[in-house]
C-alpha positions as MATLAB code, in Angstrom:
seq = 'MSKRRLWVVAGLAVLVGLAAWRLVPRPAAPTAAPAGTRATANRVATLSPALSEIAFAIGAGTKVCGVADFTIYPPEADKLPRLGAFINPNLELLASLKPDLVVVQGQHDKVRDYCRDHGQAFAAYPLDKVEDVFTIGADLGRRLGCAASAERAVASWRAELAAVREAVKGEPPVKTYLSIGRPEGRLSALTTCNQKTFLSELLAVAGGQNVFADAIEQYPQPSLESLVQRAPEVILDLQPGSGMGGSAKQASRADWQAVSSVPAVRNDRIVVLSEDYLLIPGPRLTQTARLLARALHPKLSAQLADPVGR';
ca = [
      29.538 -128.085  160.392;
      32.174 -126.202  158.403;
      35.502 -125.185  159.864;
      34.490 -121.538  159.543;
      31.242 -122.112  161.377;
      33.142 -123.948  164.192;
      35.356 -120.843  164.556;
      32.364 -118.542  164.779;
      30.482 -120.763  167.233;
      33.533 -121.007  169.431;
      34.123 -117.308  169.441;
      30.482 -116.473  170.116;
      30.232 -119.072  172.909;
      32.902 -117.217  174.864;
      31.487 -113.772  174.070;
      27.983 -114.781  175.085;
      29.384 -116.373  178.225;
      30.915 -113.035  179.034;
      27.657 -111.227  178.433;
      25.864 -113.606  180.808;
      28.528 -113.006  183.435;
      27.565 -109.329  183.550;
      24.025 -110.277  184.620;
      24.923 -112.080  187.860;
      26.676 -110.885  191.009;
      30.390 -111.395  190.775;
      33.580 -110.075  192.406;
      35.578 -107.349  190.738;
      38.260 -108.326  188.266;
      41.446 -109.552  189.938;
      43.746 -106.751  191.033;
      47.354 -106.659  192.079;
      48.110 -107.889  195.593;
      50.656 -105.980  197.658;
      54.260 -106.946  196.994;
      55.248 -110.164  198.718;
      51.673 -111.429  199.329;
      51.212 -113.402  196.089;
      53.410 -116.257  195.045;
      54.616 -116.162  191.452;
      52.979 -118.839  189.326;
      55.239 -121.052  187.324;
      52.611 -123.109  185.498;
      49.445 -121.524  184.200;
      46.487 -123.051  182.382;
      44.774 -120.531  180.100;
      41.223 -121.568  179.337;
      40.513 -119.204  176.460;
      42.413 -118.337  173.264;
      42.495 -114.666  174.271;
      44.200 -115.370  177.595;
      46.699 -117.688  175.912;
      47.605 -114.972  173.470;
      47.953 -112.401  176.287;
      50.207 -114.723  178.296;
      52.528 -115.270  175.349;
      52.514 -111.607  174.302;
      53.639 -110.413  177.763;
      56.586 -112.846  177.776;
      55.170 -115.678  179.844;
      54.672 -118.236  177.139;
      57.121 -120.733  178.668;
      54.869 -120.932  181.775;
      51.695 -121.873  179.829;
      51.129 -125.598  180.368;
      47.694 -126.014  178.742;
      45.324 -124.056  176.522;
      41.729 -124.032  175.409;
      40.465 -125.625  172.237;
      40.579 -123.364  169.170;
      43.835 -121.792  170.400;
      46.102 -121.488  167.384;
      48.215 -118.464  168.096;
      51.046 -118.036  168.581;
      52.339 -121.233  166.941;
      53.928 -122.292  170.236;
      50.567 -122.302  171.941;
      49.105 -124.469  169.187;
      51.423 -127.327  170.324;
      50.280 -127.365  173.961;
      47.750 -129.791  175.559;
      44.070 -128.907  174.838;
      41.883 -128.418  177.860;
      38.518 -128.363  176.101;
      36.290 -125.445  175.183;
      34.255 -122.964  177.243;
      31.313 -125.417  177.532;
      33.307 -128.630  178.098;
      36.559 -128.138  180.055;
      38.625 -131.244  180.510;
      39.178 -131.279  184.252;
      40.985 -134.660  184.275;
      43.630 -133.316  181.908;
      43.788 -130.105  183.900;
      44.554 -132.110  187.040;
      47.286 -134.055  185.291;
      49.019 -130.863  184.168;
      49.343 -129.627  187.768;
      49.117 -125.861  187.082;
      49.560 -123.529  190.032;
      47.304 -120.947  188.389;
      44.165 -121.417  186.249;
      42.737 -118.436  184.407;
      39.375 -118.249  182.609;
      37.521 -115.689  180.525;
      34.192 -114.685  181.914;
      32.194 -116.744  184.394;
      33.085 -120.407  184.755;
      31.667 -121.814  188.000;
      32.663 -125.423  187.164;
      36.364 -124.540  186.830;
      36.218 -122.155  189.796;
      34.755 -124.826  192.057;
      37.265 -127.381  190.808;
      40.179 -125.055  191.645;
      38.736 -124.273  195.037;
      38.349 -127.965  195.879;
      41.899 -128.784  194.688;
      43.640 -125.802  196.252;
      44.664 -124.254  192.920;
      44.895 -120.496  192.374;
      42.113 -119.269  190.115;
      41.400 -115.988  188.325;
      38.277 -115.097  186.269;
      38.810 -112.195  183.964;
      36.140 -110.096  182.172;
      37.121 -109.428  178.569;
      34.291 -107.210  177.482;
      36.182 -104.020  176.712;
      39.506 -103.009  175.200;
      40.689 -101.718  178.545;
      40.143 -105.189  180.003;
      42.863 -106.562  177.721;
      45.323 -103.963  179.080;
      44.346 -104.597  182.714;
      44.662 -108.345  182.338;
      48.011 -108.103  180.562;
      49.401 -106.141  183.514;
      47.801 -108.420  186.138;
      49.040 -111.601  184.494;
      52.465 -110.070  184.279;
      52.511 -109.616  188.075;
      51.110 -113.141  188.685;
      53.593 -114.761  186.333;
      56.691 -112.828  187.300;
      57.129 -110.752  184.181;
      55.653 -107.425  185.217;
      58.159 -105.285  183.356;
      57.734 -107.044  179.983;
      53.992 -106.959  180.509;
      54.027 -103.245  181.056;
      56.016 -102.790  177.846;
      53.592 -104.947  175.877;
      50.542 -103.087  177.179;
      52.153  -99.749  176.344;
      52.769 -100.967  172.741;
      49.148 -102.049  172.386;
      47.920  -98.667  173.558;
      50.305  -96.879  171.224;
      49.189  -98.917  168.220;
      45.508  -98.155  168.818;
      46.377  -94.505  169.283;
      48.177  -94.530  165.902;
      45.047  -95.948  164.225;
      42.871  -93.277  165.895;
      45.226  -90.596  164.759;
      45.272  -91.857  161.133;
      41.495  -91.580  160.735;
      40.774  -88.543  162.880;
      40.234  -86.317  159.889;
      37.517  -88.609  158.381;
      33.821  -88.376  159.143;
      32.487  -91.387  161.130;
      31.094  -94.119  158.887;
      27.750  -95.638  159.848;
      28.602  -99.326  160.082;
      26.844 -102.607  160.719;
      29.049 -105.296  162.283;
      27.766 -108.766  161.364;
      29.089 -111.475  163.702;
      28.550 -115.143  162.950;
      25.677 -115.309  160.525;
      24.821 -118.697  158.957;
      26.339 -119.452  155.585;
      24.297 -118.647  152.470;
      21.465 -116.708  154.076;
      20.565 -113.734  156.213;
      19.000 -115.223  159.333;
      19.924 -115.330  163.016;
      22.025 -112.223  162.561;
      24.220 -111.203  165.486;
      25.871 -107.839  166.154;
      27.198 -105.977  169.192;
      26.418 -102.857  171.201;
      28.742 -100.098  172.401;
      29.754 -102.061  175.561;
      31.960 -104.482  173.642;
      35.566 -104.470  172.504;
      34.431 -104.883  168.886;
      32.378 -101.688  168.970;
      35.231  -99.848  170.641;
      37.632 -101.011  167.983;
      35.164  -99.885  165.337;
      35.153  -96.412  166.900;
      38.930  -96.354  166.974;
      38.808  -97.220  163.272;
      36.516  -94.355  162.432;
      33.246  -96.233  162.337;
      29.894  -95.542  164.030;
      28.111  -98.691  165.258;
      24.485  -98.461  164.084;
      23.426 -100.814  166.950;
      25.513  -99.105  169.617;
      22.392  -98.382  171.640;
      21.117 -101.994  171.726;
      20.226 -103.244  175.227;
      22.008 -106.594  174.909;
      25.742 -106.813  174.343;
      25.294 -109.203  171.428;
      21.754 -108.686  170.051;
      20.152 -110.467  167.155;
      18.556 -107.690  165.041;
      15.848 -108.228  162.525;
      16.320 -107.396  158.871;
      13.688 -104.693  159.274;
      15.731 -102.978  161.980;
      18.843 -103.213  159.884;
      17.077 -101.510  157.000;
      15.903  -98.777  159.398;
      19.392  -98.165  160.704;
      20.691  -97.703  157.129;
      24.414  -98.474  157.533;
      26.781  -97.055  154.981;
      29.121 -100.035  155.342;
      28.510 -103.647  156.317;
      31.506 -105.492  157.844;
      30.731 -109.208  157.634;
      32.997 -110.907  160.165;
      33.524 -114.601  159.331;
      36.702 -115.494  161.275;
      38.816 -118.500  160.606;
      37.498 -119.251  157.141;
      40.458 -118.394  154.967;
      37.906 -117.459  152.331;
      39.022 -116.840  148.793;
      37.712 -114.144  146.452;
      34.856 -116.233  145.000;
      33.588 -117.246  148.468;
      33.710 -113.645  149.661;
      31.792 -112.568  146.578;
      29.095 -115.163  147.311;
      28.848 -113.928  150.905;
      28.481 -110.358  149.718;
      25.702 -111.488  147.358;
      23.683 -112.772  150.348;
      23.139 -109.181  151.403;
      21.041 -108.434  148.314;
      18.115 -109.531  150.471;
      18.322 -106.011  151.972;
      19.127 -104.152  148.762;
      17.661 -100.908  149.994;
      20.376 -100.535  152.633;
      22.937  -97.947  151.496;
      25.894 -100.256  152.085;
      24.302 -102.851  149.767;
      23.115 -100.355  147.221;
      26.614  -98.789  147.002;
      28.481 -102.099  147.149;
      30.228 -101.351  150.479;
      30.065 -104.843  151.938;
      33.419 -106.110  153.237;
      33.856 -109.731  154.260;
      36.645 -110.261  156.767;
      37.856 -113.757  157.628;
      40.995 -113.279  159.781;
      41.117 -115.770  162.638;
      41.599 -113.186  165.410;
      38.533 -111.047  164.771;
      36.480 -112.337  167.731;
      39.464 -112.684  170.104;
      39.839 -109.810  172.662;
      43.607 -110.207  172.960;
      46.819 -108.556  171.828;
      45.924 -108.838  168.157;
      43.033 -106.369  168.669;
      45.479 -103.817  167.302;
      45.467 -105.700  164.003;
      41.682 -105.837  164.064;
      41.542 -102.070  164.531;
      43.807 -101.533  161.547;
      41.831 -104.001  159.470;
      38.544 -102.284  160.258;
      40.046  -98.914  159.508;
      41.315 -100.000  156.098;
      37.858 -101.409  155.312;
      36.150  -98.146  156.249;
      38.743  -95.791  154.831;
      40.419  -97.567  151.895;
      42.148  -94.362  150.738;
      44.189  -94.505  153.948;
      45.333  -98.070  153.488;
      48.992  -97.145  153.182;
      48.910  -95.206  156.465;
      47.084  -98.068  158.140;
      49.323 -100.936  157.102;
      50.433 -103.296  159.872;
      53.817 -102.427  161.350;
      56.842 -103.998  159.605;
      57.646 -107.434  160.884;
      54.118 -108.487  161.824;
];
């Protein structure tokens, strides 16, 4: 399996896990406890790349003792012990690290039960929507003793998304198909997302209109026939972690000739995006929003450039 495909599989495994979580009874997302009733955690294990990124972004990076596989950002997190992936957490290593807080993304009964049996604090966070990222940033800030820096970080994320929304507000919405994780070299087993996902919300911020917003499932697998019927004006082909060059992206765009009647294909408006953060609902969602906006509205690229220093 190629490195790119591993990235996509890893990202989709977590996203699909989240979707499944919504179908079973579960407690509400963790909320702040009254002052003085919750001990501050000094060692936290973050069992998803998104949660690792959030912890570092709010100023709690020195408290992270272990991370999930496929965590590569920030560089400091890439050097920490790996605790396995969503489907195969390494509980022996987790025990050896002695965290006083373990956090997971979505439902993870195995880790929850382990923490209960070993007296470790545990928090399961939904990361379906953009607002979830903000809520979790603030909650982790309180749990990890950096509430003030977390509030500042969350405020900056909100402001950056507002800036993207403001930049494109004068443009008509662009009918868009978001392709997530298709196999290399062919159009089969397509995956997209509906309106109840952070990717669709970011697309809306960027001035796009998700042509499968009304799908029943969060991450449906549409047929080529339904794609033709929805007639997107732009196809955004998300292939995270690939580091694809120009020739590889050209080959990927050529795959879409199988649906040549689609306006996006007919008018050569297929954009292949390979940044590693595309499927991660974390602090870099602001970069995703700007990237999507530049793809949909290339004439506004200068206004939508990433802030200086990023």
